[in-house]
N, C-alpha and C positions, 0 to 999 in steps of 0.2 A: 495494505494499499489503501489511500482516505478518497473518498470521491467528494462533491458538494451537495453540502447535508440542506434538507429544505422542509425538516420535519424535524418539529421541537416536540418533547416530554416532559411530563413535569408525576410524580410522585404526590397523590394527596392522601390526605389521610381522610375523604370520603369521595369517590368518583362518581358521577353523573354517567348511565349508560343507558343509554334511548331512557330517559325519563325517571329511571328508579334508581333510588339511590343504594348503592353498594359499600360495602367493606373493604378496602383496601387491605391487597396482600404482598407485603414484601416478597422481593425476589432472593431465592436463599443462594443459588451462585445463578453468575455470567461468564457462561467459559466459550470458547473460540473451538470449533469440532469440524473445521474446515477452512477451507482459505475463503474469507472474509462472511464468514458462516458463525456466528452466535448462536447459543441455546441456554433459554431464559427459564429457570427448572424456578419456581416457587414455592415459599417458604408452607410446608404442607403437603406437596405433593408427593404422592401414592401412586405404584406403578401398580399396586394390586387395585388400586378402583380407577386406573384410570391408563390400562396396559397402551403402547403403541401396536396401531395396529395398518401405521402408513408405514413407516420406516424398513426400508431395506434391511436394515444391521442396527444393531446397538451404536451411537457414533460415540466415537473416540476421541477422549479430550486432548487438547495439543496445546493450553493453556490458557490462561485467564482475557477477558473479554479487552480489545486496545481501550487506552485512558480516552485516546481520541475517541470510540464510538460514542454516537448518539441516538439510537436508535433504539431508545426500549423501552418498552412497555408497559403499561400498565395491567394488574392485575386484578380483582374484585372474587370475591366470593361470600357469600349468606345467603341463607337456606335452601342450604346443601347444590348452591347452583353457582358454576364459577364463570367468571367474565375478561373478555381484555381489549382492552382499547390502545387505538395507535391516532396520537392528536397530528393532524396533517395542518401543512403551512405551504402557498406556495401554490404554484400550479404545476399538477401531478396528475395524469391520466392514471386511471389504475383499472384493471383486467385480472380476469379471472375466473374463482367459484366453479368450475370445473363445466360439466352441463347445467345450462341457465336458460331461458329465453329472454329476448328483449338486447337489448344492442350489445355491440362488442367492448366499445366502454362503458362501463361500470359504476364511474361518478353519478351518484343519487339511486342507488339501486338496492334491493333490500333481497335476498334469498331465505326458503328455510331448507337447514338441513336434514333431511326426515324423506328418506328413500322412496314413494309412493308413485302405485300404479298408477296415473294419469293418461289417459286417451286423448288426444289433440291437444295436452298441456293445459287441461280443462279444472284440475286440483286449484284451488288459490291464484287463478288467475296467471298459470305457469309458473307462480310462485316456488315450487315444491315439487321437484322432479325426482327420476328414477335411481341416480347418485349423489353422491356427497364429496365434497374436493374442499374442505377448508384451505384456503391459501390464494390470497389478493397480491399481487405485482404492481408495485407503482411505477410509471416511469418521469425521470422526472424533464422537465426546458431545456435540457441538456442533454439529454438522450444518458444518463444515466440513470438503474435503476435498481429495485431495492426489492424483496418477494417478502413472504410472511406467512410459515405455515405453524397452522393451530393444530395441535401432535393428539386429538381427539376423535372420536368414532360417537361421542353423547352428542344425540338431538340437539340441533341447536339454531340458532340465524345469524345469516350473517348480513353488517347493511356498510357499504361502502360511499359512505356520504363525503359529502365536499370539505368538512372538516376535520373527520373522524374515519378510519378503520374498528369499528364496534361486532365482537363476537361473544353474542351471549348462550351458554348451556345452559342445560337441565342437567349437567350434573359436574363429578368433582374435579378439583384442580387438574391441568394440561401444561406441558412443556409448550413452547413457542419458539419457532426458530426464523431467523431473521437472517436475509442473506443478501447482502449493498455491492455492487459491483456494478461494472464500467457500460454494463448494457443489459437492456433483455437478455439477450440469448445467451448473457454469461451469468445471468439471475436461473434462465433454466435449468443450463449445466450444472445449476450448484443443487438446483432440485431435484435433480436425477442424482446427484452424489447423496443425497438423504434416502430418497424413495426407490432407486436405482432405475435399468435404463427398460424398455420392451425387450423381448429378445428379437432374433432376428426369426421372420417369415419365412413360411415355405413361400416364393413364390407364386405357386397357383393359388393363392388367398390374394394376390391382389390383381388377379383377372376380375371378371365381372361376375354377377354369383344373379341368380333368378331364387327366387322364392314366390309361395304365398300360403296362406292361412285359408287352406291348404291344399295342396295336388295331394287328392285325397285317396288314389290308388296306384299301384303299380304302374299303370296301363298308361294314369293318365301323365307321370313322371317321365315313362317313353317317351310318349307324344310332346311333351315337353323339350325334351333330349334333341329328339328326333327333326325337329322344327329348325330348331339354332342350326343344327348341323346343311340340312337342306337349304336352309334359305342365306345361308353363310353370315352368319352374324353368330361377331366370337361373345362365346361365354364356355366359364372352365366350372358356373358350381351350379348344381341341383339342391335347394335346399327342400327337407320335410322338417313339416312341421306340426302337430302334434295327432291328424287324425290317422299316423301311422300304428299309433301305438291302439292296442287290446284295450278299450274305455278307457283310455286316458290315463294307463298305469303307466310310467317309468319303467324304461327297460324291457317293455314287452312290443311286439309285434300285430298288430291285426288280422287274423289268419284267414280271412275273403281278400282284403282290400291291398294289404301285402304282406302274400302266403311264404314269399322267400326273397329277405332283406338280402341274401349275400348274390343271390344270383341278379336281382335289379344291381346291384354296386356294381357285378362283375360287368350288365351290360352300359353299365354308367363310364365304367372305365374304357371301357372296350371303343368309348366314343369319344374318349378324351376328358372326360369329365371327374369333379369330386362330386363326393356326396354330405351333406352334414346334415345330422340331425338333432332333434331339441330335445331336450332333458331339463325338464325343470323338478325342483325341488322336492312337492308336495307327494308322498306317499302313500297312496289310498289304503286306510285301515282296513283292510280285508285281510282274517285271520287265513283267508285260503290261500296268498297272494304271496310268494316267497321272497320277494323285494322286503314287504311288509312283516316276515316272520324272521327274519335274518335279520332286522333293522331292533325287532322287538327283542329276538333274544342276546342281540348283544347291547340293550340298554342304549337307543342311541339317540332316541327323541324330547325335543325339547319340553320340557315339563310347564304346567302351570305352578303359581305360587303354592297352589297347595299340594304340590309335590305328585299329582296327577298327572298321565299325558296331555299335552294338550293338539287337539284336534281342530279344526278349521277347513270347510271347505272352496275346493278351489277345482279344477276340469274334471278330476274322477270323481268325483261326492267329498264326503269326510274324508280327510288326508292327516297325518302323521307327517312332523320335521324336522327331519337331521340337527341335530346342533354341532353344528359344526365349529365349537368353539371347543369342543374334545378331542381329543389328538385321536381315538379310540375312532369318533363318526369318523372322521376325516378318512381316516387308513378305511375304516369299512365304505364308505360312500369311492373310495377311490378303486377300491377292489370290482366293483360292481360294473368297471367298465371295461374289464379286459374279455367273456366275451361278445358283450353286445360291439363293442368295435371289431372284434375277430370275424363279423361279418362282413367287412368291409369297410366299412362308415370311416372315412377320412378326417372330417373334424364335429365339434360340438357344439350347441347353442343351449346355454342354460337362462333361460327365460322366467318372469314372472316371482325373480328371487329378492325380491324385498324384503321379506318376500310379501306377494299379496295373498289377501286372504276374501273369498269373497262372501262368505257368509262365516258368521261363527255365533257360539254359542256364547256372547255378552249381550247388555241392553244394546236396545239400536242407539241409546243417543253416544256410545262409549266405542260404536265402530269406528275405526280409521284406515281400515280396507288393509290390515295386516294382524298381524296376533297382538295379544297385550302388552303395553310397556313392562307390567312387573310382570309377564313371563320367564322361568330359571333358565340361563344358561351356562353351565355347571363346570365351564373351561376346562382345564387341566395345560399342564407342563407351563409353558409361560404366558398362558391368563389366564386368568381369578373366574371362579361362581362370580356371575352377575344379571341385572334384569335385560329384559329384551330393551330397554331406553337407553342404555350402552352397548347394545348387540345389533342393532335392528340396521343401523347406517355400517356393518360389516358384513351381516349375514353374505350380501352379493357375493361381496372379497372372501372371506372364507369358502365360501363353494364353488368358489373357482379355484382356489388354491387346489381340492381336493379335487376337483373335476382335470384344473391339469398335471397334477400329480397321477391320477388314475391313465387320462392319456399316455403321458411320457410310458408309465410302465408296461402298459398296453404296448405301446410301439415304441421302444426304446431308441430306435436307428431312425426316428422319421422326427424334425419339428410337429411339436401340436399344433391344431389351430383351434380355438376356443373363444366365441360371442358371449357376453352379456350383456343384461340388460343393466342390472344392477350393480355397484361398482362402489368401492370407496377410493380414493385421493393412494396411489403407491399400487393396487388392482392392476396396473398396467401393464406388472410386473407378470402375470397369468395369461389375460384377454383383450382381447379386442373388444371395440364396444360401437354400438350407434343408437342412435338419438330417439331410440323408441317409438311409441306410435303415435307419430305427428299426423298431418290430415290435408286432405287433395287440395289445397288452395293456392294460389299464387302468396299467402303471407304468410304460408312455414315454406315455400317452398325460397320464399325471399332468408326466411327466420333460417334456414338449414345451415347458411354460408356463417352468422357471427354465430351458432351454436357449435359447429367445428372445430371453427380457428379458437373457440375460448377452451373447449378439452381440451386440445395442442397445448394453448401458455396454460393448462394445467394439470400434465406432465405424460396426457392423455393421446399420444399420435395417431396412432391405429384405431380412427372411430368416422363415420358418416353418416348419412340419415340413411332413411328409404324410400329410393327416391319417385319418383311418382304418386306418393305420401302412402301412406296407407287406409288408411280413413276415408270413406266417404270415393266417391267413382271420380277416375279420373279423365279428364278431355283430353283427346290427341295432342292440342297444343302445347297444354299442362305440363304434360309427358313430355313431348322434342323438348321443350325449355327447361327441364330440369334434366334431362341425361344428359343435354350439351356439357352446363359443368362439372355433373354429377360424377361423370366418369373421370373427371380431372383429383376428386377427393379421397383421401387415403384408402377406405373399406367403400367400394361402390357393389350395392345391391337392389335392382327392381322388387318389392316387394308390397302386397296388398291382404287386405282383408277378406273374408270370409263374408258373400254378399255383396261384395263390390262388382264391381267391373273389369274382365281380364286386362292385366298389365304387364305384361309382354310385350316386345319391341315391335311385336308383328300386327301388336291388336287396334290398331287405331288406321289403319288402312296402307297402302303404297307408300306415298311422301310420307309419315311419319315414320314409315318401316326404311325408307332411305337416310332418315334423318338419324335414328336412331342407328346403323350402322357404322353409319359416317365419326359420329363419336365414340364407339365401340371402338369402330378401326384406330382412333385416335388412341385410346387409353392406352392400345395392343403397340402399338407405334412407338410407345412415349415408357412402354414397360423399362426396359432398361435406364433411361434416367431418374425412375421414379422408383426401383429396384434399388437404385445407389443410392438415393434418398433416405431408403429404407431404413438403409448399410449403416449411413451418416447416424439417424434416428435412436437408430441401437446404440451406437455407442458412444452417443453426445447426451442425448433426452432433447435434444431440439426436436420441433414441431417436424413436419411432415407437409403441413399444411399451412402455413404461416400469414397474419396477417400484414398488407403490405407498409407499414411501417419499421418492419423488420427491413427494407431497404434502405431507408435513411430516419434513423432512429431520434434526430434531430427535426426532421420536417411535419412542424407541429399541423398543415395540414392529415398529411396522412393517419393522425390520432382514431378518427372514427370513421374511418372508412371499412366499410363493412358489406360492400358489393362486390368488393373483386378482393383476389388473394392470392400467395403465390403459393407455390410448388416446388420444395426446397426454396435455394436460394435464387432462382434463375431463370425459374418460366414463373409469367406473369400467368393468369386468368380472369378476364371478362365477359361474364356473363351478358348474355344477350339482354337480359331482363336492366341491368344497370343502368343506371340513368345521372350522367355526368357526372363520375365517380371520378376523386382522387386520385392523383397516378404517379409514381414516384418519377421524380428527375430521373434526366439524363438519358443513355441508350438503351431503350428498349424496341429491339425489331419482331414488328410483324409478322409469322409463318406460314405457311400450308402444311398440313404433316397429312393430306391425305384429300387427293386431287377434289375438285369440287368444294371442298370442305368451306372455304372462303367465302364463296358463293350463298351456303345455305343460311336460310334467314336466323336459323335455330339455334347454330354454334358460335360457340365463345367463342371470344377472339382471345388469341397465346399469342403474347409476344416473350423472347429469350433476351436478356442483359447483355448489354453491351461489358465484354470480357470474359463472357464463357460461352464453351461447348458442352452443346447437348447432347450424348448420345441416343439414338435413335435403333428401332430393330424393323424387322419385317414386319408386314402387318400379316398375323397369323389367330389361328381360331382358336386355341387353347395352350397352353403352356411347357403344352408338352413336345411342342414344335419349335423348333430352331430360332431362335432370333436372329441370328447371327449372322445366319450368309454371307449376306451386307450391313455392315456395322453402319451407321449414316453419324459423321459426328457434323451437326449443324453448327457453327461457330458464326457469334455476333465479338465483333472486334472492339476494345473500345479506341477510345479518342488517340492511345497509344500505339491504334497499330496493332494490338495482341490480346491473347485468348488463351482461356485456361479450362480444363473440366477433368471429370472422372468416370470411370466406369467399372462397377464392382458387379465380378460373377463369382459364382462357387457353386457347387451340387445341387441347389434351389429345392430340396424335401431332407437332406441328411444332416448329417452331423461333425462331416469330416472337415466344414471350415475351419471348426475351432481350432484343426489338429493341423493347419495351416493351407488346406487346401481352396483358393480362393485366391484371387485374382485383382487387385486395386489399380488399375491403368491411370496414369496421371496422364495428359493431353496437353501439346500448347501450341500454340499457333503464335507466329509471326509472320508481319506484314516487310516487303521487303524487297523495294520499288514498287513492283508491278503486279508482283506475285506474293504469295499467301504461302507459308513453307506451317506444314500441320503434320506435328508429327508426333509418335511415344516418348515423353520426356524420361521414365521410369517407371516401375510396378512393383508392388510388394504381393509376397502370399507365392506358393507353391505351385499353382495351377497353370499349363501351359495353354493360355488364352488362342492361339495360335490356331491350335486342333476348333477351338471354335468360332473366329472370326476366319473366314478367305479371302474378304474384299474391304475396300473401306472407301465410302461415298463420303467427298465433304462436301457441303454446303454452303457458303461463306456469304452472309451478309452485311452489305453496306447500305445506307440509305435509300432502303429498298427494295435494293437490285439483289442480283441471287448469282452466284458465279460458283461453277461444280466443275469436281475433278474426281477421279479415284488413283487408289492405289492401294498398297496394303501395309499390312499392322509393325513391320519390318521395316519397309524403306518410307513412309509416311505418306505422305501426299501435297503434292505442291499446286497451285490451286493459280489462272491466273487472269487477271484483272483487268484486262487490256480486250 
């Protein structure tokens, strides 16, 4: 297939990249590795200098680049630094870059790819964050799209200028993959073909999560859990930050404050909660500490350039850092999780894994908040030995791979849940993410929307911000506004820093508690649709939370809209803070999920797209409860009086779905005279859905009016419009 091409490329003897003269490098091969996906390999490329830590598998060459293909990059190399440039012509909207601050539309923006601990996004004005996604997507005026993946983890800068996409690294030559397809959605599917898709998460991970740095004793943790249940505020997960540890040593428990983690986790499980605990990469350099002892015995630590063990100061004091580039280190690290998870821990949180280093034995002028760039990672298997300059951006990515493998081995029949602060493009295969240590401000509240959308457009669908803001004190008004739309984001967690005010849903008085309950109940009613959207994302690579221009990729009004967002394809979320947003044309019906939600001033407005059917569940307190005693089908007809939608169900936490134990139900609606007939068109999978769905309640929305009827899965529902 060939699409309208509005980009011109010229290879010259000397290419100007950000004002620096570079020597042009010829392209050794231009090969087709997928449907309209071309791989460019520069002359002199050496995978032992730039291994791929992004791709899921080595691409299979399927032919040569089509003769009509014109998206050919310029590649340059000088002073051991490789660069690439794509010259742009015409009206092109640029997106991507992964975890970024600033606008959704990335034209005229620059970022640095060097994963950094950046509280309140304060380092270099927010140009350098916790993750690296060397990826840009362009959308042309006619809606056709292209994507550019720079397959490297070397320290880099990405410039998305009006006339060119420029990618400058501080390392060796790298491969470039360019996807050119009919729509941005198809381009993102192409990205998933290269980097893989998110694994289907357990349903409990889609519930609401509550966290603080730190709930500092098991007594406080129980109090938080009991209050959620007493106040009937839906919640699925309580998180344990570093204060559960003995002196901040990973894989340990404080004997006074958390004397019996097995008993605590059992207490939480009995009340319908899951428990997630933090594990950092830094291992305290203490010869009496078993983890440090075993790591030293297995020779797993990152080395300095002089061959000595590197140590840097983090929470426990001076620490050694696992060299995850070595297979034996990843295997050793994975093995540490068995006994840890045996206490009943359900999920793991890998934090400060940029890696952050608070202090180090290097001069003040050279400190970058991490280990020295010339530290040595010894590699092994398919990874070469290389400096930290190469492996820094992949450190968190390699850590979560090892953690994922350990969690999977410890609980082989359950879906692992892992959250990470640092990652590299492709690391979504192992871990969800959040947008780091944001601030309790209206600026960061509004910024959280384009940040999460951009992560979804960069291959990381399971993401979200710290609701309410991590740093600083949060007012009741700010909290209520944030949670009202935060509950519709893929990952929904309230979090707070030590020393700030309490940030639980009840902490701001009765009025805000009521608004928080409405918001949380809205998320839980929407779980069937949200879970189905995650299923689609896990199979296609499409984002769960998408920009509104996905509703009409040719509508120029929508290209820069960053206040509102889509959940899946058919749900539009308009946060209360949004001022005069550009909304997609066509039929979008406003609706209520919970009694009183349309009257609550803090709640986001939600609309369903014409032609769609949204599956809704019961109001439940946690995902152990049955959502489907009554399945509600919310029907919004298109201009032809038709609608369609899907519901995906499975065992929710196990792996049986991989063997066919799931149900994918396709519902359709058709107007016949003054009636709307809603029925199950077909289903796939072996799961007997009728055992979970006792009856169906249908709600049909037409021109602001609602019509209702009940029926069964077998017989369908007939709704009278009279």
